mmCIF entry with sequence, helices, sheets and N, C-alpha, C, O atoms, coordinates in Angstrom:
data_MODEL
# 
_entry.id   MODEL 
# 
_entity.id                         1 
_entity.type                       polymer 
_entity.pdbx_number_of_molecules   1 
# 
_entity_poly.entity_id                      1 
_entity_poly.type                           'polypeptide(L)' 
_entity_poly.nstd_linkage                   no 
_entity_poly.nstd_monomer                   no 
_entity_poly.pdbx_seq_one_letter_code       MAKAGMRRPDPSEPHGTESNKKQKFPKNSMKPVPEIQGKAKRGHEKANPIE 
_entity_poly.pdbx_seq_one_letter_code_can   MAKAGMRRPDPSEPHGTESNKKQKFPKNSMKPVPEIQGKAKRGHEKANPIE 
_entity_poly.pdbx_strand_id                 A 
# 
loop_
_entity_poly_seq.entity_id 
_entity_poly_seq.num 
_entity_poly_seq.mon_id 
_entity_poly_seq.hetero 
1 1  MET n 
1 2  ALA n 
1 3  LYS n 
1 4  ALA n 
1 5  GLY n 
1 6  MET n 
1 7  ARG n 
1 8  ARG n 
1 9  PRO n 
1 10 ASP n 
1 11 PRO n 
1 12 SER n 
1 13 GLU n 
1 14 PRO n 
1 15 HIS n 
1 16 GLY n 
1 17 THR n 
1 18 GLU n 
1 19 SER n 
1 20 ASN n 
1 21 LYS n 
1 22 LYS n 
1 23 GLN n 
1 24 LYS n 
1 25 PHE n 
1 26 PRO n 
1 27 LYS n 
1 28 ASN n 
1 29 SER n 
1 30 MET n 
1 31 LYS n 
1 32 PRO n 
1 33 VAL n 
1 34 PRO n 
1 35 GLU n 
1 36 ILE n 
1 37 GLN n 
1 38 GLY n 
1 39 LYS n 
1 40 ALA n 
1 41 LYS n 
1 42 ARG n 
1 43 GLY n 
1 44 HIS n 
1 45 GLU n 
1 46 LYS n 
1 47 ALA n 
1 48 ASN n 
1 49 PRO n 
1 50 ILE n 
1 51 GLU n 
# 
_struct_asym.id          A 
_struct_asym.entity_id   1 
# 
_struct_conf.conf_type_id            HELX_P 
_struct_conf.id                      HELX_P1 
_struct_conf.pdbx_PDB_helix_id       AA1 
_struct_conf.beg_label_comp_id       GLY 
_struct_conf.beg_label_asym_id       A 
_struct_conf.beg_label_seq_id        38 
_struct_conf.pdbx_beg_PDB_ins_code   ? 
_struct_conf.end_label_comp_id       LYS 
_struct_conf.end_label_asym_id       A 
_struct_conf.end_label_seq_id        41 
_struct_conf.pdbx_end_PDB_ins_code   ? 
_struct_conf.beg_auth_comp_id        GLY 
_struct_conf.beg_auth_asym_id        A 
_struct_conf.beg_auth_seq_id         38 
_struct_conf.end_auth_comp_id        LYS 
_struct_conf.end_auth_asym_id        A 
_struct_conf.end_auth_seq_id         41 
_struct_conf.pdbx_PDB_helix_class    5 
_struct_conf.details                 ? 
_struct_conf.pdbx_PDB_helix_length   4 
# 
_struct_conf_type.id          HELX_P 
_struct_conf_type.criteria    ? 
_struct_conf_type.reference   ? 
# 
loop_
_atom_site.group_PDB 
_atom_site.id 
_atom_site.type_symbol 
_atom_site.label_atom_id 
_atom_site.label_alt_id 
_atom_site.label_comp_id 
_atom_site.label_asym_id 
_atom_site.label_entity_id 
_atom_site.label_seq_id 
_atom_site.pdbx_PDB_ins_code 
_atom_site.Cartn_x 
_atom_site.Cartn_y 
_atom_site.Cartn_z 
_atom_site.occupancy 
_atom_site.B_iso_or_equiv 
_atom_site.pdbx_formal_charge 
_atom_site.auth_seq_id 
_atom_site.auth_comp_id 
_atom_site.auth_asym_id 
_atom_site.auth_atom_id 
_atom_site.pdbx_PDB_model_num 
ATOM 1   N N  . MET A 1 1  ? 116.339 132.783 83.664 1.00 0.00 ? 1  MET A N  1 
ATOM 2   C CA . MET A 1 1  ? 117.019 132.609 82.385 1.00 0.00 ? 1  MET A CA 1 
ATOM 3   C C  . MET A 1 1  ? 116.772 131.178 81.844 1.00 0.00 ? 1  MET A C  1 
ATOM 4   O O  . MET A 1 1  ? 116.902 130.194 82.571 1.00 0.00 ? 1  MET A O  1 
ATOM 5   N N  . ALA A 1 2  ? 116.431 131.103 80.608 1.00 0.00 ? 2  ALA A N  1 
ATOM 6   C CA . ALA A 1 2  ? 116.234 129.881 79.938 1.00 0.00 ? 2  ALA A CA 1 
ATOM 7   C C  . ALA A 1 2  ? 117.611 129.044 79.722 1.00 0.00 ? 2  ALA A C  1 
ATOM 8   O O  . ALA A 1 2  ? 118.632 129.662 79.420 1.00 0.00 ? 2  ALA A O  1 
ATOM 9   N N  . LYS A 1 3  ? 117.630 127.717 79.869 1.00 0.00 ? 3  LYS A N  1 
ATOM 10  C CA . LYS A 1 3  ? 118.857 126.958 79.594 1.00 0.00 ? 3  LYS A CA 1 
ATOM 11  C C  . LYS A 1 3  ? 118.922 126.909 78.094 1.00 0.00 ? 3  LYS A C  1 
ATOM 12  O O  . LYS A 1 3  ? 117.956 127.127 77.363 1.00 0.00 ? 3  LYS A O  1 
ATOM 13  N N  . ALA A 1 4  ? 120.174 126.595 77.678 1.00 0.00 ? 4  ALA A N  1 
ATOM 14  C CA . ALA A 1 4  ? 120.526 126.412 76.226 1.00 0.00 ? 4  ALA A CA 1 
ATOM 15  C C  . ALA A 1 4  ? 119.678 125.337 75.696 1.00 0.00 ? 4  ALA A C  1 
ATOM 16  O O  . ALA A 1 4  ? 119.631 124.261 76.293 1.00 0.00 ? 4  ALA A O  1 
ATOM 17  N N  . GLY A 1 5  ? 118.985 125.549 74.589 1.00 0.00 ? 5  GLY A N  1 
ATOM 18  C CA . GLY A 1 5  ? 118.192 124.537 73.932 1.00 0.00 ? 5  GLY A CA 1 
ATOM 19  C C  . GLY A 1 5  ? 116.761 124.472 74.393 1.00 0.00 ? 5  GLY A C  1 
ATOM 20  O O  . GLY A 1 5  ? 115.958 123.734 73.821 1.00 0.00 ? 5  GLY A O  1 
ATOM 21  N N  . MET A 1 6  ? 116.422 125.235 75.422 1.00 0.00 ? 6  MET A N  1 
ATOM 22  C CA . MET A 1 6  ? 115.026 125.247 75.932 1.00 0.00 ? 6  MET A CA 1 
ATOM 23  C C  . MET A 1 6  ? 114.323 126.495 75.382 1.00 0.00 ? 6  MET A C  1 
ATOM 24  O O  . MET A 1 6  ? 114.849 127.601 75.510 1.00 0.00 ? 6  MET A O  1 
ATOM 25  N N  . ARG A 1 7  ? 113.115 126.328 74.757 1.00 0.00 ? 7  ARG A N  1 
ATOM 26  C CA . ARG A 1 7  ? 112.403 127.318 74.250 1.00 0.00 ? 7  ARG A CA 1 
ATOM 27  C C  . ARG A 1 7  ? 111.627 128.059 75.360 1.00 0.00 ? 7  ARG A C  1 
ATOM 28  O O  . ARG A 1 7  ? 111.187 127.489 76.359 1.00 0.00 ? 7  ARG A O  1 
ATOM 29  N N  . ARG A 1 8  ? 111.497 129.362 75.105 1.00 0.00 ? 8  ARG A N  1 
ATOM 30  C CA . ARG A 1 8  ? 110.715 130.125 76.124 1.00 0.00 ? 8  ARG A CA 1 
ATOM 31  C C  . ARG A 1 8  ? 109.207 129.955 75.929 1.00 0.00 ? 8  ARG A C  1 
ATOM 32  O O  . ARG A 1 8  ? 108.775 130.167 74.796 1.00 0.00 ? 8  ARG A O  1 
ATOM 33  N N  . PRO A 1 9  ? 108.424 129.628 76.815 1.00 0.00 ? 9  PRO A N  1 
ATOM 34  C CA . PRO A 1 9  ? 106.977 129.413 76.654 1.00 0.00 ? 9  PRO A CA 1 
ATOM 35  C C  . PRO A 1 9  ? 106.294 130.795 76.250 1.00 0.00 ? 9  PRO A C  1 
ATOM 36  O O  . PRO A 1 9  ? 106.662 131.883 76.692 1.00 0.00 ? 9  PRO A O  1 
ATOM 37  N N  . ASP A 1 10 ? 105.249 130.604 75.348 1.00 0.00 ? 10 ASP A N  1 
ATOM 38  C CA . ASP A 1 10 ? 104.514 131.816 74.921 1.00 0.00 ? 10 ASP A CA 1 
ATOM 39  C C  . ASP A 1 10 ? 103.506 132.122 76.019 1.00 0.00 ? 10 ASP A C  1 
ATOM 40  O O  . ASP A 1 10 ? 102.715 131.253 76.386 1.00 0.00 ? 10 ASP A O  1 
ATOM 41  N N  . PRO A 1 11 ? 103.521 133.277 76.523 1.00 0.00 ? 11 PRO A N  1 
ATOM 42  C CA . PRO A 1 11 ? 102.565 133.736 77.575 1.00 0.00 ? 11 PRO A CA 1 
ATOM 43  C C  . PRO A 1 11 ? 101.169 133.532 77.248 1.00 0.00 ? 11 PRO A C  1 
ATOM 44  O O  . PRO A 1 11 ? 100.368 133.316 78.158 1.00 0.00 ? 11 PRO A O  1 
ATOM 45  N N  . SER A 1 12 ? 100.762 133.584 75.911 1.00 0.00 ? 12 SER A N  1 
ATOM 46  C CA . SER A 1 12 ? 99.340  133.394 75.602 1.00 0.00 ? 12 SER A CA 1 
ATOM 47  C C  . SER A 1 12 ? 98.886  131.991 75.623 1.00 0.00 ? 12 SER A C  1 
ATOM 48  O O  . SER A 1 12 ? 97.684  131.740 75.702 1.00 0.00 ? 12 SER A O  1 
ATOM 49  N N  . GLU A 1 13 ? 99.832  131.006 75.554 1.00 0.00 ? 13 GLU A N  1 
ATOM 50  C CA . GLU A 1 13 ? 99.492  129.635 75.647 1.00 0.00 ? 13 GLU A CA 1 
ATOM 51  C C  . GLU A 1 13 ? 98.999  129.250 76.933 1.00 0.00 ? 13 GLU A C  1 
ATOM 52  O O  . GLU A 1 13 ? 99.452  129.813 77.930 1.00 0.00 ? 13 GLU A O  1 
ATOM 53  N N  . PRO A 1 14 ? 98.022  128.255 77.048 1.00 0.00 ? 14 PRO A N  1 
ATOM 54  C CA . PRO A 1 14 ? 97.544  127.844 78.439 1.00 0.00 ? 14 PRO A CA 1 
ATOM 55  C C  . PRO A 1 14 ? 98.732  127.026 79.109 1.00 0.00 ? 14 PRO A C  1 
ATOM 56  O O  . PRO A 1 14 ? 99.426  126.230 78.475 1.00 0.00 ? 14 PRO A O  1 
ATOM 57  N N  . HIS A 1 15 ? 98.872  127.277 80.304 1.00 0.00 ? 15 HIS A N  1 
ATOM 58  C CA . HIS A 1 15 ? 99.881  126.510 81.069 1.00 0.00 ? 15 HIS A CA 1 
ATOM 59  C C  . HIS A 1 15 ? 99.361  126.290 82.474 1.00 0.00 ? 15 HIS A C  1 
ATOM 60  O O  . HIS A 1 15 ? 98.757  127.161 83.101 1.00 0.00 ? 15 HIS A O  1 
ATOM 61  N N  . GLY A 1 16 ? 99.633  125.060 82.940 1.00 0.00 ? 16 GLY A N  1 
ATOM 62  C CA . GLY A 1 16 ? 99.073  124.731 84.279 1.00 0.00 ? 16 GLY A CA 1 
ATOM 63  C C  . GLY A 1 16 ? 97.624  124.322 84.269 1.00 0.00 ? 16 GLY A C  1 
ATOM 64  O O  . GLY A 1 16 ? 97.086  124.001 85.328 1.00 0.00 ? 16 GLY A O  1 
ATOM 65  N N  . THR A 1 17 ? 96.940  124.314 83.091 1.00 0.00 ? 17 THR A N  1 
ATOM 66  C CA . THR A 1 17 ? 95.600  123.926 83.061 1.00 0.00 ? 17 THR A CA 1 
ATOM 67  C C  . THR A 1 17 ? 95.275  122.629 82.137 1.00 0.00 ? 17 THR A C  1 
ATOM 68  O O  . THR A 1 17 ? 94.122  122.266 81.905 1.00 0.00 ? 17 THR A O  1 
ATOM 69  N N  . GLU A 1 18 ? 96.433  121.978 81.640 1.00 0.00 ? 18 GLU A N  1 
ATOM 70  C CA . GLU A 1 18 ? 96.372  120.889 80.892 1.00 0.00 ? 18 GLU A CA 1 
ATOM 71  C C  . GLU A 1 18 ? 95.734  119.747 81.517 1.00 0.00 ? 18 GLU A C  1 
ATOM 72  O O  . GLU A 1 18 ? 95.041  118.979 80.850 1.00 0.00 ? 18 GLU A O  1 
ATOM 73  N N  . SER A 1 19 ? 95.951  119.572 82.904 1.00 0.00 ? 19 SER A N  1 
ATOM 74  C CA . SER A 1 19 ? 95.420  118.473 83.612 1.00 0.00 ? 19 SER A CA 1 
ATOM 75  C C  . SER A 1 19 ? 94.048  118.645 84.088 1.00 0.00 ? 19 SER A C  1 
ATOM 76  O O  . SER A 1 19 ? 93.568  117.766 84.802 1.00 0.00 ? 19 SER A O  1 
ATOM 77  N N  . ASN A 1 20 ? 93.325  119.733 83.757 1.00 0.00 ? 20 ASN A N  1 
ATOM 78  C CA . ASN A 1 20 ? 92.017  119.972 84.339 1.00 0.00 ? 20 ASN A CA 1 
ATOM 79  C C  . ASN A 1 20 ? 90.881  119.504 83.321 1.00 0.00 ? 20 ASN A C  1 
ATOM 80  O O  . ASN A 1 20 ? 89.859  120.168 83.145 1.00 0.00 ? 20 ASN A O  1 
ATOM 81  N N  . LYS A 1 21 ? 91.124  118.409 82.724 1.00 0.00 ? 21 LYS A N  1 
ATOM 82  C CA . LYS A 1 21 ? 90.193  117.878 81.723 1.00 0.00 ? 21 LYS A CA 1 
ATOM 83  C C  . LYS A 1 21 ? 89.208  116.949 82.493 1.00 0.00 ? 21 LYS A C  1 
ATOM 84  O O  . LYS A 1 21 ? 89.607  116.067 83.254 1.00 0.00 ? 21 LYS A O  1 
ATOM 85  N N  . LYS A 1 22 ? 87.923  117.201 82.250 1.00 0.00 ? 22 LYS A N  1 
ATOM 86  C CA . LYS A 1 22 ? 86.915  116.347 82.921 1.00 0.00 ? 22 LYS A CA 1 
ATOM 87  C C  . LYS A 1 22 ? 86.385  115.245 81.975 1.00 0.00 ? 22 LYS A C  1 
ATOM 88  O O  . LYS A 1 22 ? 86.312  115.437 80.761 1.00 0.00 ? 22 LYS A O  1 
ATOM 89  N N  . GLN A 1 23 ? 86.042  114.165 82.522 1.00 0.00 ? 23 GLN A N  1 
ATOM 90  C CA . GLN A 1 23 ? 85.521  113.046 81.642 1.00 0.00 ? 23 GLN A CA 1 
ATOM 91  C C  . GLN A 1 23 ? 84.007  113.485 81.261 1.00 0.00 ? 23 GLN A C  1 
ATOM 92  O O  . GLN A 1 23 ? 83.233  113.962 82.092 1.00 0.00 ? 23 GLN A O  1 
ATOM 93  N N  . LYS A 1 24 ? 83.720  113.291 80.059 1.00 0.00 ? 24 LYS A N  1 
ATOM 94  C CA . LYS A 1 24 ? 82.344  113.670 79.588 1.00 0.00 ? 24 LYS A CA 1 
ATOM 95  C C  . LYS A 1 24 ? 81.389  112.545 79.389 1.00 0.00 ? 24 LYS A C  1 
ATOM 96  O O  . LYS A 1 24 ? 80.340  112.769 78.786 1.00 0.00 ? 24 LYS A O  1 
ATOM 97  N N  . PHE A 1 25 ? 81.670  111.302 79.863 1.00 0.00 ? 25 PHE A N  1 
ATOM 98  C CA . PHE A 1 25 ? 80.770  110.310 79.660 1.00 0.00 ? 25 PHE A CA 1 
ATOM 99  C C  . PHE A 1 25 ? 80.128  110.003 81.029 1.00 0.00 ? 25 PHE A C  1 
ATOM 100 O O  . PHE A 1 25 ? 80.757  110.243 82.060 1.00 0.00 ? 25 PHE A O  1 
ATOM 101 N N  . PRO A 1 26 ? 78.811  109.445 81.060 1.00 0.00 ? 26 PRO A N  1 
ATOM 102 C CA . PRO A 1 26 ? 78.150  109.141 82.327 1.00 0.00 ? 26 PRO A CA 1 
ATOM 103 C C  . PRO A 1 26 ? 78.770  107.958 83.064 1.00 0.00 ? 26 PRO A C  1 
ATOM 104 O O  . PRO A 1 26 ? 79.409  107.104 82.450 1.00 0.00 ? 26 PRO A O  1 
ATOM 105 N N  . LYS A 1 27 ? 78.579  107.910 84.383 1.00 0.00 ? 27 LYS A N  1 
ATOM 106 C CA . LYS A 1 27 ? 79.050  106.799 85.195 1.00 0.00 ? 27 LYS A CA 1 
ATOM 107 C C  . LYS A 1 27 ? 78.259  105.631 84.812 1.00 0.00 ? 27 LYS A C  1 
ATOM 108 O O  . LYS A 1 27 ? 77.124  105.738 84.350 1.00 0.00 ? 27 LYS A O  1 
ATOM 109 N N  . ASN A 1 28 ? 78.913  104.402 85.022 1.00 0.00 ? 28 ASN A N  1 
ATOM 110 C CA . ASN A 1 28 ? 78.354  103.153 84.733 1.00 0.00 ? 28 ASN A CA 1 
ATOM 111 C C  . ASN A 1 28 ? 77.186  102.881 85.719 1.00 0.00 ? 28 ASN A C  1 
ATOM 112 O O  . ASN A 1 28 ? 77.385  102.909 86.933 1.00 0.00 ? 28 ASN A O  1 
ATOM 113 N N  . SER A 1 29 ? 76.082  102.642 85.239 1.00 0.00 ? 29 SER A N  1 
ATOM 114 C CA . SER A 1 29 ? 74.921  102.403 86.170 1.00 0.00 ? 29 SER A CA 1 
ATOM 115 C C  . SER A 1 29 ? 74.708  100.945 86.461 1.00 0.00 ? 29 SER A C  1 
ATOM 116 O O  . SER A 1 29 ? 73.880  100.621 87.312 1.00 0.00 ? 29 SER A O  1 
ATOM 117 N N  . MET A 1 30 ? 75.381  100.079 85.827 1.00 0.00 ? 30 MET A N  1 
ATOM 118 C CA . MET A 1 30 ? 75.307  98.566  86.132 1.00 0.00 ? 30 MET A CA 1 
ATOM 119 C C  . MET A 1 30 ? 76.085  98.240  87.333 1.00 0.00 ? 30 MET A C  1 
ATOM 120 O O  . MET A 1 30 ? 77.114  98.846  87.630 1.00 0.00 ? 30 MET A O  1 
ATOM 121 N N  . LYS A 1 31 ? 75.555  97.218  88.067 1.00 0.00 ? 31 LYS A N  1 
ATOM 122 C CA . LYS A 1 31 ? 76.174  96.741  89.321 1.00 0.00 ? 31 LYS A CA 1 
ATOM 123 C C  . LYS A 1 31 ? 77.416  95.956  88.931 1.00 0.00 ? 31 LYS A C  1 
ATOM 124 O O  . LYS A 1 31 ? 77.391  95.393  87.837 1.00 0.00 ? 31 LYS A O  1 
ATOM 125 N N  . PRO A 1 32 ? 78.539  95.845  89.721 1.00 0.00 ? 32 PRO A N  1 
ATOM 126 C CA . PRO A 1 32 ? 79.634  95.099  89.323 1.00 0.00 ? 32 PRO A CA 1 
ATOM 127 C C  . PRO A 1 32 ? 79.271  93.592  89.433 1.00 0.00 ? 32 PRO A C  1 
ATOM 128 O O  . PRO A 1 32 ? 78.412  93.163  90.203 1.00 0.00 ? 32 PRO A O  1 
ATOM 129 N N  . VAL A 1 33 ? 80.008  92.835  88.588 1.00 0.00 ? 33 VAL A N  1 
ATOM 130 C CA . VAL A 1 33 ? 79.796  91.329  88.534 1.00 0.00 ? 33 VAL A CA 1 
ATOM 131 C C  . VAL A 1 33 ? 80.364  90.674  89.818 1.00 0.00 ? 33 VAL A C  1 
ATOM 132 O O  . VAL A 1 33 ? 81.514  90.945  90.162 1.00 0.00 ? 33 VAL A O  1 
ATOM 133 N N  . PRO A 1 34 ? 79.589  89.812  90.546 1.00 0.00 ? 34 PRO A N  1 
ATOM 134 C CA . PRO A 1 34 ? 80.150  89.175  91.727 1.00 0.00 ? 34 PRO A CA 1 
ATOM 135 C C  . PRO A 1 34 ? 81.463  88.283  91.397 1.00 0.00 ? 34 PRO A C  1 
ATOM 136 O O  . PRO A 1 34 ? 81.594  87.669  90.339 1.00 0.00 ? 34 PRO A O  1 
ATOM 137 N N  . GLU A 1 35 ? 82.388  88.292  92.409 1.00 0.00 ? 35 GLU A N  1 
ATOM 138 C CA . GLU A 1 35 ? 83.576  87.605  92.159 1.00 0.00 ? 35 GLU A CA 1 
ATOM 139 C C  . GLU A 1 35 ? 83.411  86.075  92.376 1.00 0.00 ? 35 GLU A C  1 
ATOM 140 O O  . GLU A 1 35 ? 82.675  85.650  93.266 1.00 0.00 ? 35 GLU A O  1 
ATOM 141 N N  . ILE A 1 36 ? 84.100  85.265  91.560 1.00 0.00 ? 36 ILE A N  1 
ATOM 142 C CA . ILE A 1 36 ? 83.951  83.853  91.642 1.00 0.00 ? 36 ILE A CA 1 
ATOM 143 C C  . ILE A 1 36 ? 84.603  83.419  93.078 1.00 0.00 ? 36 ILE A C  1 
ATOM 144 O O  . ILE A 1 36 ? 85.678  83.888  93.451 1.00 0.00 ? 36 ILE A O  1 
ATOM 145 N N  . GLN A 1 37 ? 83.931  82.577  93.765 1.00 0.00 ? 37 GLN A N  1 
ATOM 146 C CA . GLN A 1 37 ? 84.375  82.252  95.128 1.00 0.00 ? 37 GLN A CA 1 
ATOM 147 C C  . GLN A 1 37 ? 84.922  80.796  95.157 1.00 0.00 ? 37 GLN A C  1 
ATOM 148 O O  . GLN A 1 37 ? 84.533  79.934  94.370 1.00 0.00 ? 37 GLN A O  1 
ATOM 149 N N  . GLY A 1 38 ? 85.782  80.605  96.051 1.00 0.00 ? 38 GLY A N  1 
ATOM 150 C CA . GLY A 1 38 ? 86.309  79.282  96.405 1.00 0.00 ? 38 GLY A CA 1 
ATOM 151 C C  . GLY A 1 38 ? 87.034  78.512  95.341 1.00 0.00 ? 38 GLY A C  1 
ATOM 152 O O  . GLY A 1 38 ? 87.873  79.096  94.654 1.00 0.00 ? 38 GLY A O  1 
ATOM 153 N N  . LYS A 1 39 ? 86.746  77.128  95.140 1.00 0.00 ? 39 LYS A N  1 
ATOM 154 C CA . LYS A 1 39 ? 87.502  76.319  94.274 1.00 0.00 ? 39 LYS A CA 1 
ATOM 155 C C  . LYS A 1 39 ? 87.401  76.763  92.794 1.00 0.00 ? 39 LYS A C  1 
ATOM 156 O O  . LYS A 1 39 ? 88.336  76.567  92.018 1.00 0.00 ? 39 LYS A O  1 
ATOM 157 N N  . ALA A 1 40 ? 86.255  77.361  92.421 1.00 0.00 ? 40 ALA A N  1 
ATOM 158 C CA . ALA A 1 40 ? 85.933  77.726  91.097 1.00 0.00 ? 40 ALA A CA 1 
ATOM 159 C C  . ALA A 1 40 ? 86.920  78.806  90.596 1.00 0.00 ? 40 ALA A C  1 
ATOM 160 O O  . ALA A 1 40 ? 87.108  79.021  89.398 1.00 0.00 ? 40 ALA A O  1 
ATOM 161 N N  . LYS A 1 41 ? 87.561  79.497  91.640 1.00 0.00 ? 41 LYS A N  1 
ATOM 162 C CA . LYS A 1 41 ? 88.496  80.652  91.378 1.00 0.00 ? 41 LYS A CA 1 
ATOM 163 C C  . LYS A 1 41 ? 89.877  79.998  90.687 1.00 0.00 ? 41 LYS A C  1 
ATOM 164 O O  . LYS A 1 41 ? 90.510  80.626  89.838 1.00 0.00 ? 41 LYS A O  1 
ATOM 165 N N  . ARG A 1 42 ? 90.240  78.770  91.110 1.00 0.00 ? 42 ARG A N  1 
ATOM 166 C CA . ARG A 1 42 ? 91.530  78.217  90.599 1.00 0.00 ? 42 ARG A CA 1 
ATOM 167 C C  . ARG A 1 42 ? 91.106  76.886  89.904 1.00 0.00 ? 42 ARG A C  1 
ATOM 168 O O  . ARG A 1 42 ? 90.218  76.161  90.354 1.00 0.00 ? 42 ARG A O  1 
ATOM 169 N N  . GLY A 1 43 ? 91.800  76.630  88.794 1.00 0.00 ? 43 GLY A N  1 
ATOM 170 C CA . GLY A 1 43 ? 91.506  75.426  88.174 1.00 0.00 ? 43 GLY A CA 1 
ATOM 171 C C  . GLY A 1 43 ? 90.919  75.650  86.806 1.00 0.00 ? 43 GLY A C  1 
ATOM 172 O O  . GLY A 1 43 ? 90.617  76.784  86.435 1.00 0.00 ? 43 GLY A O  1 
ATOM 173 N N  . HIS A 1 44 ? 90.754  74.599  86.060 1.00 0.00 ? 44 HIS A N  1 
ATOM 174 C CA . HIS A 1 44 ? 90.279  74.768  84.636 1.00 0.00 ? 44 HIS A CA 1 
ATOM 175 C C  . HIS A 1 44 ? 88.908  74.093  84.443 1.00 0.00 ? 44 HIS A C  1 
ATOM 176 O O  . HIS A 1 44 ? 88.353  74.158  83.347 1.00 0.00 ? 44 HIS A O  1 
ATOM 177 N N  . GLU A 1 45 ? 88.320  73.410  85.545 1.00 0.00 ? 45 GLU A N  1 
ATOM 178 C CA . GLU A 1 45 ? 87.108  72.786  85.301 1.00 0.00 ? 45 GLU A CA 1 
ATOM 179 C C  . GLU A 1 45 ? 85.925  73.811  85.299 1.00 0.00 ? 45 GLU A C  1 
ATOM 180 O O  . GLU A 1 45 ? 86.043  74.895  85.871 1.00 0.00 ? 45 GLU A O  1 
ATOM 181 N N  . LYS A 1 46 ? 84.850  73.469  84.683 1.00 0.00 ? 46 LYS A N  1 
ATOM 182 C CA . LYS A 1 46 ? 83.733  74.446  84.737 1.00 0.00 ? 46 LYS A CA 1 
ATOM 183 C C  . LYS A 1 46 ? 83.076  74.514  86.085 1.00 0.00 ? 46 LYS A C  1 
ATOM 184 O O  . LYS A 1 46 ? 82.840  73.499  86.740 1.00 0.00 ? 46 LYS A O  1 
ATOM 185 N N  . ALA A 1 47 ? 82.781  75.741  86.491 1.00 0.00 ? 47 ALA A N  1 
ATOM 186 C CA . ALA A 1 47 ? 82.234  75.961  87.922 1.00 0.00 ? 47 ALA A CA 1 
ATOM 187 C C  . ALA A 1 47 ? 80.714  75.884  87.783 1.00 0.00 ? 47 ALA A C  1 
ATOM 188 O O  . ALA A 1 47 ? 80.156  75.995  86.691 1.00 0.00 ? 47 ALA A O  1 
ATOM 189 N N  . ASN A 1 48 ? 80.094  75.697  88.894 1.00 0.00 ? 48 ASN A N  1 
ATOM 190 C CA . ASN A 1 48 ? 78.649  75.696  88.957 1.00 0.00 ? 48 ASN A CA 1 
ATOM 191 C C  . ASN A 1 48 ? 78.167  77.176  88.955 1.00 0.00 ? 48 ASN A C  1 
ATOM 192 O O  . ASN A 1 48 ? 78.906  78.066  89.376 1.00 0.00 ? 48 ASN A O  1 
ATOM 193 N N  . PRO A 1 49 ? 77.004  77.414  88.509 1.00 0.00 ? 49 PRO A N  1 
ATOM 194 C CA . PRO A 1 49 ? 76.535  78.835  88.422 1.00 0.00 ? 49 PRO A CA 1 
ATOM 195 C C  . PRO A 1 49 ? 76.459  79.516  89.783 1.00 0.00 ? 49 PRO A C  1 
ATOM 196 O O  . PRO A 1 49 ? 76.307  78.834  90.796 1.00 0.00 ? 49 PRO A O  1 
ATOM 197 N N  . ILE A 1 50 ? 76.554  80.754  89.829 1.00 0.00 ? 50 ILE A N  1 
ATOM 198 C CA . ILE A 1 50 ? 76.591  81.550  91.128 1.00 0.00 ? 50 ILE A CA 1 
ATOM 199 C C  . ILE A 1 50 ? 75.147  81.686  91.440 1.00 0.00 ? 50 ILE A C  1 
ATOM 200 O O  . ILE A 1 50 ? 74.351  81.989  90.551 1.00 0.00 ? 50 ILE A O  1 
ATOM 201 N N  . GLU A 1 51 ? 74.764  81.467  92.701 1.00 0.00 ? 51 GLU A N  1 
ATOM 202 C CA . GLU A 1 51 ? 73.322  81.551  93.152 1.00 0.00 ? 51 GLU A CA 1 
ATOM 203 C C  . GLU A 1 51 ? 73.046  82.880  93.840 1.00 0.00 ? 51 GLU A C  1 
ATOM 204 O O  . GLU A 1 51 ? 71.922  83.128  94.276 1.00 0.00 ? 51 GLU A O  1 
# 
């Protein structure tokens, strides 16, 4: 029995399938950017380029 103030769901409406949405865009084909290492990670000075 429904509680006071709660509407009864319509049986024709979809229920339980709202979370089954798939992403429709392709995966990123670019490689991830390498993380900055060592001293360059902290501080405000410009770092040398990554080799």
